[in-house]
Structures are given as structure tokens and as C-alpha cells.
C-alpha positions in Angstrom: 0.2 -0.2 0.2 1.4 3.5 -1.3 1.5 5.8 2.0 0.1 9.2 1.3 1.0 12.3 2.8 -2.0 13.3 5.3 -2.4 11.8 8.9 -6.1 13.3 10.0 -6.1 14.7 13.3 -9.2 14.3 14.6 -10.3 18.6 16.0 -14.0 18.0 15.6 -13.9 16.2 18.6 -11.2 18.3 20.3 -12.8 21.9 20.6 -12.9 23.0 24.2 -15.8 25.3 23.4 -18.5 22.5 23.5 -18.2 23.2 27.4 -17.7 19.8 27.8 -15.6 17.0 29.0 -15.1 13.6 27.4 -12.5 10.7 28.8 -12.4 9.1 25.4 -11.6 12.2 22.7 -8.1 13.4 22.4 -7.1 16.7 23.4 -5.8 19.3 20.6 -2.7 18.2 20.7 -2.7 14.4 20.0 -3.4 12.2 16.9 -4.4 9.6 15.5 -2.1 6.9 15.6 0.4 7.2 12.6 -0.6 3.3 11.7 -4.1 4.1 11.3 -5.1 2.3 7.9 -8.3 1.8 5.7 -8.5 -1.9 5.3 -10.7 -3.0 2.2 -12.1 -2.2 -1.3 -13.1 0.5 -3.6 -9.8 2.4 -2.9 -9.7 2.7 0.9 -6.5 0.9 0.8 -4.2 3.6 2.6 -1.9 4.1 5.2 -2.0 7.9 6.6 1.1 9.9 7.8 2.0 13.2 9.3 0.0 15.9 8.9 -2.4 18.6 11.4 -5.6 19.5 9.9 -8.7 21.4 11.7 -12.0 20.0 10.7 -13.3 20.1 6.8 -9.5 21.2 6.1 -9.2 18.5 3.4 -12.1 19.3 1.6 -12.2 23.1 2.1 -8.9 22.6 -0.2 -10.2 20.7 -2.5 -13.0 23.0 -3.6 -10.7 25.7 -3.6 -8.9 24.0 -5.9 -11.3 22.1 -8.1 -14.5 24.4 -7.9 -14.5 27.6 -9.7 -16.6 30.4 -8.1 -19.8 29.7 -10.4 -19.7 26.3 -8.9 -18.6 24.4 -11.7 -16.7 21.6 -11.1 -13.5 20.6 -12.5 -14.1 16.6 -12.2 -10.8 16.3 -14.7 -8.3 17.7 -12.5 -10.4 16.9 -9.3 -10.0 13.1 -10.3 -5.6 13.7 -9.6 -6.7 14.1 -6.4 -9.3 11.2 -6.0 -7.4 9.6 -3.1 -6.9 13.0 -0.8 -10.9 12.8 -1.4 -11.1 9.5 0.2 -8.9 10.7 2.9 -11.5 13.1 3.9 -14.0 10.4 3.4 -12.4 8.4 6.0 -11.7 11.6 8.0 -16.1 11.7 8.0 -16.0 8.3 9.0 -14.0 8.4 12.4 -16.2 11.3 13.0 -19.3 9.5 12.5 -18.3 6.6 14.3 -17.1 8.5 17.6 -19.7 8.5 20.6 -19.7 12.2 21.1 -21.1 12.5 17.4 -24.7 12.4 18.6 -24.5 15.2 21.4 -22.6 17.8 18.8 -24.5 21.0 18.4 -27.1 20.8 15.5 -24.9 23.4 13.9 -21.7 21.1 14.0 -23.9 18.2 12.8 -25.8 20.4 9.4 -22.2 20.9 8.5 -20.9 17.6 8.5 -23.8 15.7 6.7 -23.9 18.9 4.0 -20.1 18.5 3.3 -20.4 14.6 3.7 -23.4 14.4 0.7 -21.5 16.7 -1.6 -18.2 15.0 -1.7 -19.5 11.8 -1.4 -21.5 12.7 -4.8 -18.4 13.9 -6.6 -16.4 10.6 -4.9 -19.8 8.9 -7.1 -19.0 11.1 -9.8 -15.3 10.1 -9.8 -15.6 6.6 -9.9 -17.3 7.0 -13.3 -15.8 9.4 -14.7 -16.3 10.2 -17.3 -20.3 11.0 -17.4 -22.6 13.4 -19.2 -24.8 13.5 -16.1 -25.0 11.9 -12.7 -28.3 9.9 -14.4 -26.0 7.9 -16.6 -25.2 5.9 -13.3 -27.3 3.2 -12.2 -29.1 4.2 -8.9 -26.7 6.6 -8.1 -28.7 8.0 -5.2 -29.2 4.6 -3.5 -26.0 2.8 -4.4 -23.7 2.5 -0.8 -20.3 2.7 -1.7 -18.4 3.9 1.5 -19.6 0.4 3.5 -15.6 -0.1 4.0 -15.3 2.8 5.9 -18.7 2.3 8.1 -20.3 5.1 6.2 -23.9 2.9 5.7 -25.5 5.2 4.4 -26.6 6.1 0.6 -27.3 9.8 -0.7 -30.9 9.5 -0.5 -30.7 8.3 2.8 -28.8 11.3 4.0 -30.9 13.9 2.1 -34.2 12.6 3.0 -33.8 10.9 6.6 -31.0 12.9 7.9 -30.6 16.5 6.7 -34.2 17.0 5.7 -35.6 16.2 9.2 -33.1 19.0 10.7 -35.6 21.7 9.8 -33.4 23.9 7.8 -35.0 24.1 4.5 -31.5 26.1 3.3 -29.7 22.5 2.9 -31.8 22.5 -0.4 -29.5 25.4 -1.6 -25.8 23.5 0.2 -26.1 19.9 -1.1 -25.4 19.6 -4.6 -26.6 16.7 -7.3 -23.8 17.4 -9.4 -26.0 19.0 -11.8 -26.4 22.1 -13.8 -29.7 23.3 -12.5 -28.6 22.2 -8.7 -27.6 25.1 -6.7 -24.1 26.3 -6.9 -21.5 24.0 -5.1 -19.7 26.3 -2.9 -15.8 26.3 -3.5 -15.1 26.1 0.5 -16.2 24.0 3.6 -19.4 24.5 5.4 -18.2 24.8 9.0 -20.6 25.2 11.8 -18.9 29.0 13.0 -20.0 30.3 8.9 -23.1 28.1 8.6 -25.8 30.6 9.1 -23.7 33.0 6.7 -23.3 30.1 4.5 -26.7 29.4 4.2 -28.1 32.4 3.9 -25.6 33.5 1.4 -26.6 30.1 -0.7 -30.6 31.3 -0.5 -29.6 34.6 -1.7 -27.7 33.0 -4.7 -29.0 30.4 -5.6 -33.0 33.0 -6.3 -30.0 35.2 -8.0 -29.3 32.8 -10.3 -31.4 33.4 -13.4 -30.2 30.3 -14.7 -32.1 28.7 -12.4 -34.3 31.0 -11.3 -36.0 34.1 -12.6 -37.7 36.6 -9.9 -40.4 39.1 -10.5 -42.9 40.7 -8.0 -45.5 39.1 -10.2 -44.4 36.3 -11.8 -42.3 33.8 -10.6 -40.0 30.8 -12.8 -38.5 28.8 -10.7 -36.3 25.5 -10.2 -38.7 22.0 -9.2 -36.3 22.3 -6.3 -38.8 24.6 -5.3 -41.9 22.1 -5.9 -40.4 18.7 -5.1 -39.7 19.9 -1.6 -42.8 22.8 -1.0 -43.5 21.0 2.4 -39.8 22.1 3.6 -40.5 25.6 2.7 -44.1 26.0 3.7 -43.9 25.1 7.3 -44.0 28.4 8.5 -46.3 30.6 5.7 -46.3 30.4 2.2 -43.4 29.5 -0.1 -43.7 33.4 -1.8 -43.0 34.3 2.6 -40.0 31.9 2.2 -38.6 33.6 -0.6 -39.2 36.8 0.5 -36.6 36.5 3.0 -33.8 35.8 0.6 -35.1 37.9 -2.1 -33.5 41.1 -3.7 -37.5 42.3 -4.0 -40.5 41.8 -2.5 -43.0 39.5 -4.2 -46.1 39.7 -4.5 -48.6 37.3 -2.3 -50.3 36.6 -5.7 -47.8 36.3 -7.8 -48.0 33.7 -11.1 -45.4 30.4 -10.2 -44.0 28.5 -13.1 -41.4 25.9 -12.7 -38.5 25.5 -15.0 -37.2 22.6 -16.7 -34.6 20.4 -14.7 -30.9 20.4 -16.4 -29.7 16.8 -15.4 -26.3 17.6 -17.0 -23.2 17.1 -15.2 -22.2 20.5 -13.7 -18.6 20.7 -15.1 
């Protein structure tokens, strides 16, 4: 097995700001064993070597390098660092397996699952690249490709059984299905400390994007995301009430709504 350049420090569980003491959690200067190894198949055959990391830092580096400000993904260049992406997925598995995970604050878990969904989607595409659309892959949202590292969820389950149950409708502007009509993939990782600002910006950017939504005060051509997940956006009022929280203009309550066709071409 070929050594990589990264040892993955478990800093998510070393943040004293939680105000809790856990005997099983390393302190902020401790490390995962140098000999930690990802055993199994599907590319998870790696020995990890030394490096200090903040939470989601590997993902942040990959996004900055391979995703444009407009959310276009350079899958060809991303593929050259597929092993680094697998390192990050392994970090996610270590975080998820730790017994403290369920007691994390909501913002920590939201950031975790948003980043996980996007990272696993990119991994799915890279495993099948080149493809022209995610729909070229058989059952893309039902595949269980990450059981080797104890991530036993598929993308459908992360979206519908975890994220949507966290009562945060703006996740629909943050998770990305590798398609043109999806919200743009932000080229920075989501983090708990910046999550509110990041989700608000993602919502505003999505509504402002004329390729995905056309908004005037009395006529709307909206992404089908607003149709498919209407119940998520209307828990505290109408869909227009929700849109007015993030729109640059005030939309009339009786505005006519039409939904755009969805473009499933790859977001490259």
C-alpha cells in the first residue's frame, strides 16, 4: 500500500468550546495513530502519514482548487486528487463513529452532513467519470459505496432521512446533485461557525441566479426544487413568504408561479 501525505487529526472532537469533558476524546494536540489504515476495497487502501488538520480542511482545499466561484466542478483535475478525497471521507467516518457525535450542536451536524453529501456525490462522479450526467450512473442516489469505512448511508438517506429532518430548508441550496440546475457547489467547506451566513448566502445566490430562477414581483419561474420540496419551505408560511426572506425584491402574495425544466447535465 502506498503511503499518502496525510495523517488525519481528529480536531472535530477536540473543541473545548463545547463545554464538555470526554475521557475518550483526544485533546487538541493529540493525534490518530500513524499506523491507522483504511482496510478494504474501492480505493480505501491507504496508510495515513503525518499532518495536522482543522475540521473539513481537506475538503476545503479540494473545493478551492477544483471548483470555480460559479460552482463549476473540474472533475478531470479533481480525479487527480481522488485519493485525497477518500482521505477526507475516512475523516468523516471517524467523526461519525465517535460516540460524541450525536451530542454535537445542530450547526456542527448540519455542516458535517452537508459536506458529507457533497463529498460523497463528487466521489460517486469520479468513480464513474467521464459521464455526461449523474443519471448515466445506475441508481446513483441509492448506491452504498462507502461501507468499507463504515458510512452505511446512501445519498438518498442522507438527504431525506437526516438533513431534511433537521428542520433547515436552506440545505436544499447547499447540497448539490452534480447537475447544472442544482444550486452551485460552494468552493469552500461549510463550517459550524459560519453556517448561518453560508446558508443565507446560498439561498440568496440561488434566487439571484437567472439560469435557475427568474424572479419579479408578480411572476416567478422557479427551480423545481421549490416544487419537489414544497413542504420544507412552507412550514412557517407560504412559499412566497419563504422566498421574500432571501429575494432582492418584494414578491406579491398573488404572484404567478411556473417551474423551470430541470437540466441534469453535469455541472462541469
